[in-house]
C-alpha positions in Angstrom: 143.3 40.0 91.6 141.6 43.0 93.4 141.3 43.5 96.9 137.5 43.5 96.4 137.7 40.2 95.1 138.8 38.6 98.3 136.4 37.7 101.1 138.2 36.9 104.2 136.5 35.5 107.2 137.0 38.5 109.9 136.0 35.6 112.8 139.1 33.6 111.6 142.5 35.1 113.3 144.4 33.3 110.6 142.3 35.0 107.6 144.4 36.1 105.0 143.3 39.7 105.2 143.7 40.0 108.9 147.3 38.7 108.6 148.2 41.6 106.5 145.4 44.1 107.1 147.3 47.2 106.9 149.1 47.0 103.5 148.8 43.4 102.0 147.0 40.0 101.8 148.4 36.5 101.4 147.8 34.6 98.4 148.9 31.1 97.6 150.5 29.4 94.3 150.7 25.8 93.8 154.2 26.3 92.7 155.8 29.0 94.6 153.8 28.5 97.7 152.5 31.7 99.7 153.3 35.3 98.9 152.1 38.8 99.8 150.5 41.2 97.5 149.5 44.9 98.4 146.1 45.7 99.4 146.4 49.6 99.1 149.1 51.9 97.3 152.5 51.8 99.0 154.4 55.0 98.8 158.3 54.7 98.0 160.2 54.4 100.7 157.4 53.3 103.2 158.4 50.9 106.0 156.1 47.8 105.7 158.0 45.1 107.9 160.9 45.5 110.2 163.0 42.5 111.3 166.2 41.0 112.4 167.8 38.6 110.0 168.1 34.9 110.9 171.6 35.0 109.5 173.9 37.4 107.9 176.9 37.0 106.1 179.1 38.8 103.4 178.3 38.4 99.5 179.4 39.8 96.4 180.5 39.2 92.8 184.0 38.8 92.5 184.7 42.4 91.5 183.8 43.5 94.9 185.8 41.2 96.9 187.6 41.2 99.3 184.9 42.0 101.9 185.0 42.2 105.6 183.4 39.0 107.0 181.6 41.2 109.9 180.3 44.0 108.2 180.4 43.3 104.3 182.6 46.5 103.6 184.5 46.5 100.6 188.2 46.3 101.8 191.9 46.5 100.6 193.7 43.2 100.5 196.0 44.0 103.5 193.0 44.3 105.9 192.8 41.1 108.0 191.7 39.3 111.0 194.7 39.1 113.3 193.7 35.5 114.4 192.4 33.8 111.1 194.2 36.4 108.6 190.6 36.5 106.6 189.3 39.8 105.6 188.3 42.0 108.3 188.1 45.9 108.7 191.4 47.0 110.3 190.4 50.7 111.1 188.6 49.3 114.2 188.7 46.1 116.3 184.8 46.0 116.5 184.5 44.0 113.5 187.2 41.3 114.6 185.6 41.0 118.0 181.9 40.9 116.6 180.6 37.3 117.6 179.2 37.2 113.9 182.8 36.2 113.0 184.9 35.8 116.4 182.5 33.0 117.4 181.5 31.4 114.0 184.4 30.7 111.2 187.1 32.3 113.0 188.1 29.7 115.6 187.4 27.0 113.0 189.7 28.5 110.6 192.4 29.2 113.4 192.3 25.5 114.6 192.7 24.2 111.0 195.2 26.4 109.5 192.5 27.7 106.9 193.7 30.7 105.0 191.9 32.7 102.3 192.4 31.7 98.6 191.9 33.9 96.0 188.8 35.0 97.7 186.2 33.9 95.3 182.4 34.3 95.8 182.1 30.4 96.4 184.8 30.8 99.3 182.2 33.6 100.8 179.2 31.4 100.0 181.3 28.4 102.0 181.4 30.9 105.1 177.8 31.2 105.0 177.4 27.8 105.0 179.4 27.2 107.8 177.7 30.0 109.7 174.4 28.3 109.1 175.5 24.9 110.2 176.7 25.7 113.5 173.5 27.0 114.4 172.8 23.2 115.1 174.8 23.1 118.1 175.3 26.6 118.8 171.5 28.1 118.6 169.0 25.1 118.1 166.1 27.3 117.9 167.5 29.2 114.9 168.6 25.9 113.6 165.2 24.9 113.5 163.7 27.9 111.9 166.3 27.7 109.4 165.6 24.4 108.4 162.0 25.0 107.7 162.9 27.0 104.5 162.7 25.2 101.2 165.9 24.4 99.5 164.6 23.3 96.1 167.0 20.3 96.2 165.7 18.2 93.4 165.8 21.0 91.0 169.1 22.1 92.0 170.8 18.6 91.4 169.7 19.1 87.8 172.2 22.1 87.6 175.9 21.2 86.4 176.8 24.7 87.9 175.4 23.8 91.3 177.2 20.4 91.2 180.6 22.3 90.8 179.8 24.6 93.6 178.6 21.8 95.9 181.7 19.8 95.3 183.9 23.1 96.3 181.5 23.8 99.5 181.6 20.3 100.6 185.3 20.1 100.4 185.6 23.2 102.3 183.5 22.5 105.1 184.6 18.9 105.3 188.1 18.6 104.5 189.6 22.1 104.8 187.6 23.1 107.8 187.2 19.5 109.4 183.8 19.7 110.0 183.0 16.1 109.1 180.0 15.7 111.4 178.1 17.6 108.6 177.1 15.1 105.9 176.6 16.0 102.4 173.1 15.9 102.4 172.9 18.6 105.1 175.5 20.7 103.3 173.5 20.6 100.3 170.2 21.6 102.1 171.6 24.3 103.6 173.4 25.7 100.5 170.1 25.4 98.8 168.4 27.4 101.6 170.9 30.1 101.1 170.6 30.1 97.4 166.8 30.2 97.2 165.7 32.3 100.2 168.3 35.2 100.9 168.4 38.6 100.1 171.4 40.5 98.7 171.9 43.9 98.8 173.0 47.3 100.6 175.0 48.5 97.6 174.1 52.4 98.5 175.7 52.1 101.9 178.6 50.0 100.4 177.7 47.0 102.4 177.6 43.5 100.1 175.5 41.3 102.7 173.5 38.4 102.1 170.6 38.2 104.6 168.0 35.3 105.6 164.8 36.8 107.0 162.2 34.1 108.6 159.7 36.4 110.4 157.4 37.1 107.3 157.9 33.3 106.7 156.7 32.5 110.0 153.6 35.0 109.4 152.7 33.3 106.2 152.7 29.9 107.8 149.9 31.0 110.1 147.7 32.0 107.2 145.4 29.3 105.8 145.8 28.3 102.2 
């Protein structure tokens, strides 16, 4: 569809065109929902949106593990947090002290004696799930924003691979970490939100990170279908 085919209402503050007047327009698909398409040529490397992530967690395939739980850097196996003994950059205390780790999974691991296993991708996913789950009590505003994402729970339930992953994550959260206040359904929802909506990247700067952004999503929610 060409931009000339769109006839937004300039009097409507939620019109498709006005929401992304500089570089794009919002369209709607009955299956995938709202999405943005370019309304002009966008140059390579041009900044079109800038925002801080709602959640941050290390993520990579097994050949890149272990990763620092704070910054996502590829580490040697000897680099560990002095408290929980999970992978953390040892050349600086900044990563160990950073609240993204020290106020999240670290005290949970220490309290329950949870040490890293073979450091699989699933273990890192479980850490990400925990970071999101504790937002319910630590940061209700972020929790409300997080839970507005679509987890595609019904379609995920059809996958045998997802079932196996959920068994691991639920056991890790509820049994190993003793976070029994989180029922299976909410753990499943958060795992689905992470799987469907996060971005992975930053290989070029040697950081392997899973990021969840919601500012764009909130902008889209203001646009009429």
